[in-house]
N, C-alpha and C positions, 0 to 999 in steps of 0.2 A: 504494500500500500504506500505508494509514493508518487510523485510526479513522474509521468511516463516520458522518458527521454525520446521516444519515437513519436510523440505527439507533434503533429504538424504545427509549426510556429504560426501560420495564418489562423488556424483553428484556435490555438491558445490566445491569439490576439483578439479574436471575436469574443471569446469568453471574458477576457480581461477588460476589454472596453465596455462590455455590458456590466460587469461586476462593479466597476468604478461608480456607476450610477446608483447602486444600492448598497455599497460597502459600508457606509456610515450606519445604515439601518441594520445590516447584518451584524456589525460589531456590537451594537446595542443589544440585539436579540441574543447574541452569544453570551454577553455579560449577564443578561437576565436569566437565561437558562441555567447558568452556573450559580448565580446568586440565589435563585429560588430553590436550588437543590435538585433540579430535575436530572442534571448530569454534569460531569466535569468535561464531557467530550461532545460538544455541539457539532452537528453535521447539517449542512444545508443542501438538500437535493435541488438540482437545477435541471430544468427540462423545458423544451418548447411545447411538449404535450403534457396532459395531466398525468401525474404519477401517484400511486397509492401509498406514498411514503411521507410521513410527517404531515404538518399542517401548512396550508398555503399562506405565505406571508405577503408576497408581492406578485400579482398576476402580470404577465407580460403586457407591456403598453402603459401600465399605471405610472411608472416613473421614467418613461421613454426607454424602458428596457425591452429586450427581445426575448428574454427567457422568463419562465416562472421560477420563483424562489420559494422553497419550503423550509420549515424548521423541523429538525429532528435531533436525534442524539444516538450515540453508539449503542445504547441498550436496545433501541428499536431495531437497529440493523442486526444485532445479535439475535434478537427474538425472531426476526423474519429470516434468519439464517443467511443474511447477505454478507456477513463476515464470519469466518470460520473460528478465529481465535481472538478473544478480547485482549489477551495479553500482548499479542503481536500488534494489534490495532493501537493499544495504549503506547507501546514502545515507539511506533512510527508517528504518532500524533504530535503535531507541532504546537507550540505555545499559542493558545486561543486568544491571547491579547494582541499577538502580532500577526497570526495567520488565520485565515478562514478555511475551514475544511468543507469543500464542496464535493458533492457526489453528482457528477455529470451523467445524465441519462440522455443519450442521443444515438442516432444510427451509426455515426462515425466513431463514437467513443463512449464507453461506460466505465467509469472508474472514479476513485477518489482523487482529488486535486487540492493541494494546499497552495493558497494564493495569499501573498502578504496584503494586509490592509494598507491602503495608502497612508503616507505620513500626513499628519495634520498640518 
């Protein structure tokens, strides 16, 4: 579970440019998920189509974004058997104050992606 080095830079660019539009809100959601004790491992599923993972936070088009953003966490992924080993997930997970853990669901790519929050 890490950034895929074979991911096409143009594709990563599309995700990154869209992420910037919602990153401030996702950072706040990540903080609240952790502060309220839901999980220490927030995950944000991202897809252009509806996905049955997490709760919809930002529908595509609401913030001039091209993707839907959902809020979830590691425990839901483990319950749905989308991750095999929680220990490995925790080991690979990056600091949630600095990085956003996205779970990209698309025809070209389905995987976890850690993307740094923009500097203030």
